[in-house]
C-alpha positions in Angstrom: 107.7 27.4 -39.5 108.9 27.7 -43.1 111.8 25.3 -42.4 109.4 22.9 -40.8 107.1 23.0 -43.8 110.0 22.5 -46.2 111.2 19.5 -44.2 107.7 18.0 -44.2 107.4 18.5 -47.9 110.8 16.8 -48.5 109.8 13.9 -46.3 106.5 13.5 -48.1 108.4 13.5 -51.5 110.7 10.8 -50.3 107.7 8.7 -49.1 106.0 9.1 -52.5 109.2 7.9 -54.2 109.3 4.8 -52.0 105.8 3.8 -53.1 105.2 1.5 -56.0 103.6 3.2 -59.1 100.4 1.4 -58.2 100.4 2.8 -54.7 101.1 6.3 -56.1 98.0 6.0 -58.3 96.0 4.6 -55.3 96.9 7.5 -53.0 96.8 10.1 -55.8 93.1 9.3 -56.8 92.3 9.0 -53.1 93.6 12.5 -52.6 91.5 13.9 -55.4 88.4 12.3 -53.8 89.3 13.6 -50.4 89.8 17.2 -51.6 86.6 17.1 -53.7 84.6 15.7 -50.7 85.8 18.4 -48.4 84.9 21.1 -50.9 81.4 19.7 -51.6 80.7 19.6 -47.9 81.1 23.3 -47.6 77.7 25.1 -47.6 78.9 27.9 -50.0 78.9 25.3 -52.8 75.4 24.0 -52.1 71.8 24.9 -52.9 70.5 22.6 -50.3 72.1 20.4 -47.7 72.9 16.7 -48.2 74.4 14.0 -46.0 78.2 13.6 -45.6 77.8 10.2 -47.2 76.1 11.7 -50.3 78.9 14.2 -50.7 81.5 11.4 -50.5 79.5 9.4 -53.0 79.4 12.3 -55.5 83.1 13.1 -55.1 84.0 9.4 -55.7 81.7 9.1 -58.6 83.1 12.3 -60.2 86.8 11.3 -59.9 86.1 7.7 -61.0 84.1 9.2 -64.0 81.1 7.0 -63.1 78.1 9.2 -62.9 76.0 7.3 -60.4 74.4 9.8 -58.0 72.4 9.6 -54.8 71.2 13.2 -55.0 70.4 15.6 -57.9 73.5 17.5 -59.0 71.5 20.4 -60.2 69.2 20.7 -57.2 71.9 20.1 -54.5 74.9 22.1 -55.7 75.1 25.7 -57.0 77.2 26.6 -60.1 80.4 26.6 -58.0 79.7 23.2 -56.6 78.9 22.0 -60.1 82.2 23.5 -61.3 84.1 21.4 -58.6 82.3 18.3 -59.8 83.3 19.1 -63.4 87.0 19.6 -62.4 87.0 16.3 -60.5 85.6 14.6 -63.6 88.3 16.2 -65.8 91.0 15.1 -63.4 89.6 11.6 -63.2 89.1 11.4 -67.0 92.5 12.7 -68.1 94.3 10.6 -65.6 96.5 11.1 -62.5 99.5 13.4 -63.1 98.8 13.6 -66.9 98.2 17.4 -67.0 100.9 18.3 -64.5 103.4 16.1 -66.3 102.4 17.6 -69.6 103.2 21.1 -68.2 106.6 19.9 -67.0 107.2 18.4 -70.5 106.2 21.6 -72.2 108.5 23.8 -70.1 111.6 21.5 -69.6 111.1 19.0 -72.4 112.0 16.3 -69.9 110.1 14.2 -67.4 111.5 12.3 -64.6 111.8 8.5 -64.3 109.2 8.7 -61.4 106.7 10.4 -63.7 107.3 7.8 -66.5 106.7 5.0 -64.1 103.4 6.4 -62.8 102.1 7.1 -66.3 103.3 3.8 -67.8 101.4 2.0 -65.0 98.2 4.0 -65.5 98.4 3.8 -69.3 99.9 0.5 -70.5 101.4 1.1 -73.9 102.7 -1.0 -76.8 106.4 -0.4 -77.6 105.5 1.4 -80.8 104.4 4.5 -78.8 106.6 6.7 -76.7 105.3 8.0 -73.4 106.0 11.6 -74.4 104.1 11.3 -77.7 101.3 9.6 -75.9 101.1 12.3 -73.2 100.9 15.1 -75.7 98.1 13.3 -77.5 96.2 12.8 -74.2 96.1 16.5 -73.3 95.8 18.1 -76.7 93.2 15.7 -78.0 91.2 16.1 -74.8 91.2 19.9 -75.0 90.3 19.9 -78.7 87.5 17.4 -78.5 86.0 19.0 -75.4 86.1 22.4 -77.1 84.4 21.1 -80.2 81.8 19.3 -78.1 81.0 22.5 -76.1 80.5 24.5 -79.3 78.2 21.9 -80.7 76.3 21.5 -77.4 75.8 25.2 -77.3 74.3 25.3 -80.8 72.0 22.4 -79.9 70.8 23.9 -76.5 70.2 27.3 -78.0 68.1 25.7 -80.7 66.0 24.3 -77.9 65.4 27.8 -76.5 67.8 27.5 -73.5 68.9 30.9 -72.1 72.4 31.9 -73.2 74.3 31.7 -69.9 72.6 28.4 -69.0 73.4 27.1 -72.5 77.1 28.0 -72.2 77.5 26.4 -68.8 75.5 23.2 -69.7 77.5 22.9 -72.9 80.9 23.0 -71.2 79.8 20.7 -68.3 78.2 18.1 -70.6 81.1 18.2 -73.1 83.6 17.3 -70.4 81.3 14.8 -68.9 80.7 13.1 -72.3 84.3 13.0 -73.4 85.5 11.7 -70.0 82.6 9.2 -70.1 81.4 10.4 -66.7 77.7 10.5 -67.2 77.1 13.5 -64.9 74.2 15.6 -66.1 72.6 18.8 -65.0 69.3 17.3 -66.1 67.6 15.2 -63.5 66.4 12.6 -66.0 69.8 12.5 -67.9 69.0 13.0 -71.6 65.6 11.3 -71.8 64.1 14.6 -73.0 66.4 14.5 -76.0 65.6 10.9 -77.2 64.3 12.4 -80.5 67.1 15.0 -80.9 69.5 13.4 -83.3 72.0 16.3 -83.0 72.4 15.9 -79.3 72.6 12.1 -79.6 75.3 12.6 -82.2 77.4 15.0 -80.0 77.4 12.7 -77.0 78.1 9.6 -79.1 81.0 11.3 -80.9 82.6 12.5 -77.7 82.1 9.3 -75.7 83.4 7.1 -78.5 86.5 9.3 -79.0 87.2 9.2 -75.3 86.5 5.5 -74.8 88.4 4.2 -77.8 91.5 5.4 -75.9 94.5 7.5 -76.4 96.5 4.6 -77.8 94.3 4.6 -80.9 94.4 8.4 -81.2 98.2 8.5 -80.8 98.6 5.6 -83.2 96.6 7.3 -85.9 98.2 10.7 -85.2 101.7 9.1 -85.7 100.5 7.4 -88.8 99.4 10.7 -90.3 102.7 12.3 -89.4 104.8 9.4 -90.6 103.5 7.1 -93.3 106.0 4.4 -92.3 104.6 4.2 -88.8 102.9 0.8 -88.2 99.5 0.9 -86.5 99.9 -1.3 -83.4 98.2 -4.7 -83.0 96.4 -3.2 -80.0 94.7 -0.5 -82.0 93.5 -3.1 -84.6 92.0 -5.3 -81.8 90.3 -2.3 -80.2 88.7 -1.1 -83.5 87.6 -4.5 -84.6 86.3 -5.5 -81.2 84.5 -2.1 -80.6 82.7 -2.2 -84.0 81.6 -5.8 -83.5 80.3 -5.3 -80.0 78.5 -2.0 -80.9 76.8 -3.8 -83.9 75.9 -6.7 -81.7 74.5 -4.6 -78.9 72.5 -2.2 -81.1 70.8 -5.1 -82.8 69.7 -6.5 -79.5 68.5 -3.2 -78.1 66.6 -2.6 -81.3 64.1 -5.2 -80.2 63.8 -4.1 -76.5 60.1 -3.7 -75.8 60.5 -0.2 -74.3 62.3 0.9 -77.5 60.2 -0.9 -80.1 57.3 1.6 -79.9 59.5 4.5 -81.3 59.2 5.2 -85.0 61.9 3.7 -87.2 64.5 6.5 -87.1 64.2 7.2 -83.4 64.1 3.5 -82.6 67.5 2.9 -84.2 69.0 6.0 -82.6 67.6 5.0 -79.2 69.0 1.4 -79.6 72.4 2.7 -80.7 72.6 5.3 -78.0 71.8 2.9 -75.1 74.3 0.4 -76.5 77.0 3.0 -77.0 76.4 4.4 -73.5 76.9 1.0 -71.9 80.0 0.2 -74.0 81.8 3.5 -73.7 80.7 3.7 -70.1 79.5 7.2 -70.6 76.4 6.5 -68.6 73.9 8.8 -70.2 70.5 7.4 -71.1 67.6 8.5 -73.3 65.4 5.6 -72.3 64.5 4.5 -68.7 66.5 1.4 -67.9 64.1 0.6 -65.1 61.6 -0.7 -67.7 64.1 -2.9 -69.5 63.4 -6.6 -69.7 65.7 -9.0 -67.8 67.2 -10.2 -71.2 68.1 -6.7 -72.2 69.5 -5.9 -68.7 71.7 -8.9 -69.1 73.0 -7.7 -72.5 73.6 -4.3 -71.0 75.5 -5.8 -68.0 77.7 -7.7 -70.5 78.5 -4.6 -72.4 79.3 -2.7 -69.2 81.4 -5.6 -68.0 83.5 -5.4 -71.2 83.8 -1.6 -71.6 86.0 -0.3 -74.4 89.7 0.4 -74.7 92.7 0.4 -72.4 94.3 3.8 -71.8 91.0 5.6 -72.5 88.3 7.1 -70.4 86.1 4.0 -70.3 85.9 1.3 -67.6 85.3 -2.4 -67.7 87.7 -5.3 -68.3 88.5 -3.8 -71.8 88.2 -5.2 -75.3 91.8 -6.3 -75.3 91.3 -8.4 -72.2 88.2 -10.1 -73.6 90.2 -10.8 -76.8 93.0 -12.5 -74.8 90.6 -14.6 -72.8 88.7 -15.6 -75.9 92.0 -16.5 -77.6 93.0 -18.7 -74.7 89.6 -20.5 -74.9 89.9 -21.0 -78.6 93.4 -22.3 -78.3 92.4 -24.8 -75.7 89.4 -26.1 -77.7 91.4 -26.5 -80.9 94.3 -28.1 -79.1 96.8 -25.4 -80.3 100.1 -25.1 -78.5 100.2 -21.3 -79.1 97.6 -18.6 -78.4 96.8 -16.5 -81.4 94.3 -13.8 -82.5 94.0 -12.4 -86.0 97.0 -14.5 -87.0 99.2 -13.0 -84.3 100.7 -14.9 -81.4 99.8 -13.3 -78.0 102.8 -13.5 -75.6 102.5 -15.1 -72.2 102.9 -11.8 -70.3 99.8 -10.4 -72.0 97.8 -13.6 -71.3 98.9 -13.6 -67.7 97.8 -10.0 -67.1 94.5 -10.5 -69.1 93.4 -13.6 -67.3 94.3 -12.2 -63.9 92.2 -9.1 -64.6 89.3 -11.2 -65.9 89.2 -13.4 -62.8 89.8 -10.6 -60.3 87.2 -8.4 -61.9 84.6 -11.1 -61.9 85.3 -11.9 -58.2 84.9 -8.3 -57.2 81.5 -8.1 -59.0 80.4 -11.3 -57.1 81.5 -9.9 -53.8 79.9 -6.5 -54.4 76.6 -8.1 -55.4 76.6 -10.4 -52.4 77.3 -7.6 -50.0 74.5 -5.4 -51.3 71.9 -8.3 -51.6 72.8 -9.1 -48.0 71.7 -5.7 -46.7 69.3 -4.3 -49.3 65.9 -5.5 -50.5 66.0 -5.0 -54.2 65.6 -7.3 -57.2 68.7 -9.4 -57.8 69.0 -8.1 -61.4 68.8 -4.5 -60.3 71.6 -5.0 -57.8 73.8 -6.9 -60.3 73.2 -4.1 -62.8 74.1 -1.4 -60.2 77.3 -3.3 -59.2 78.4 -3.8 -62.8 77.7 -0.1 -63.5 79.8 1.0 -60.5 82.8 -1.3 -61.1 82.7 -0.5 -64.8 82.5 3.2 -64.0 79.4 3.4 -66.3 76.8 5.4 -64.3 73.7 3.7 -65.7 71.1 2.7 -63.1 67.7 1.2 -62.8 66.9 3.9 -60.3 67.9 2.3 -57.0 71.1 4.3 -56.3 69.6 6.9 -54.0 67.5 4.3 -52.1 70.5 2.1 -51.1 71.2 2.0 -47.4 74.4 3.2 -45.9 76.2 -0.1 -46.3 75.1 -0.4 -50.0 76.3 3.1 -50.8 79.7 2.4 -49.2 80.0 -0.7 -51.3 79.2 1.2 -54.5 81.7 3.9 -53.4 84.4 1.2 -53.1 83.5 -0.3 -56.4 83.7 3.0 -58.2 87.1 3.7 -56.8 88.4 0.2 -57.7 86.9 0.5 -61.2 88.7 3.9 -61.9 92.0 2.6 -60.5 91.7 -0.7 -62.3 91.3 -4.0 -60.5 95.0 -5.2 -61.0 96.4 -1.8 -60.0 94.2 -1.8 -56.9 95.3 -5.3 -56.1 99.0 -4.5 -56.5 98.6 -1.3 -54.5 97.2 -3.2 -51.6 99.4 -6.4 -51.7 102.6 -5.6 -53.6 105.8 -5.4 -51.6 108.0 -4.3 -54.5 109.4 -0.8 -54.5 111.8 1.1 -56.8 113.0 -2.1 -58.4 109.8 -2.5 -60.3 110.0 -1.8 -64.0 107.6 0.5 -65.9 104.6 -1.4 -67.2 105.3 -1.1 -70.9 104.9 -4.4 -72.7 107.6 -5.1 -75.1 105.4 -6.8 -77.7 103.1 -4.9 -80.0 100.0 -5.2 -77.8 98.8 -3.7 -74.5 96.2 -4.5 -71.9 
């Protein structure tokens, strides 16, 4: 029996090595979801029963760090079930193989070519950053930020009179959920009860922004602090400029949303900033009910969810760098320029090829997802488009229709969340690519990354 098991394990290892990096990511995240689904189905992890489809939905939402739910997390799962969800969120947020590869690197100081290929595919890096430096930044920065977040959350929750054990558990859970931009909450109305609590708003915003800006930015600045001669990559500059511009733009629009206008000046600005930040970083928490938003503001929110934040971070969406490349192509075409540039730097063809492909494929998937749900569900069009954009962008914001979707609608959302976490191009290559070991790691030679 032992021999048979060893032979099976060896055969499985050989099969894994024959897969492309994209296929390894596809089956890896699928395995996480399957394990989480099986565990959540066990009665010992539940307070009350839920359908098999609901458990699958929650497991997928957790691994994809989306946060859309069809049942209440607090009312459906006991603390052990909530712990499983938290672990799934952590695995989904930090990335497939990141933690295990970090442990290998810590003990042997070497990682295999297979590990490098998988990580380089999941986290596309500029050539100024080594995969080993990047991996250390991912794990260490995640643990540091989540620890700080848990401490600050505990202080905030205790100040609100929450019992000690509940405050500890809520702090750890929400810190991981915030940094991984998962949007899972133990409160049934997300953080709407904390709309006037500036401290809680600050904690969530800090964690979500740090996670969504991406590990490229963190690694870049970390190397700059260590070595003054290190040049901050063009990718990092684009991410910072783009993020600040979109955050300012979004906050200004949300400031005049009718459901936010009635707050007094300080709370009004914080509410506007928080909703914009939540959509952009794809953290998915809300302090205002999106179900009451005007169509204009829902469109702005859909746009922000569509863009997302940074590549190689915890946020979803097409990413700021992709938007930058598409905008640069348009600008070049309109001005008649033979080269495509942004901020005075020429963008190489490979970068443009990947960005435009992602932009087109992402948009097509949103259209297909919206069509399929409108075909089988009777909700307002803007509510369905909002839900689809939230699912594919792994955001987690909702107008409140998630739990009321029929079986077909829920299955579509499950598929969209999975594709969103994997990345549309990675998903496409995992399904259609015929290349195997000859494929090169996805590290772009120029000083930019998708």
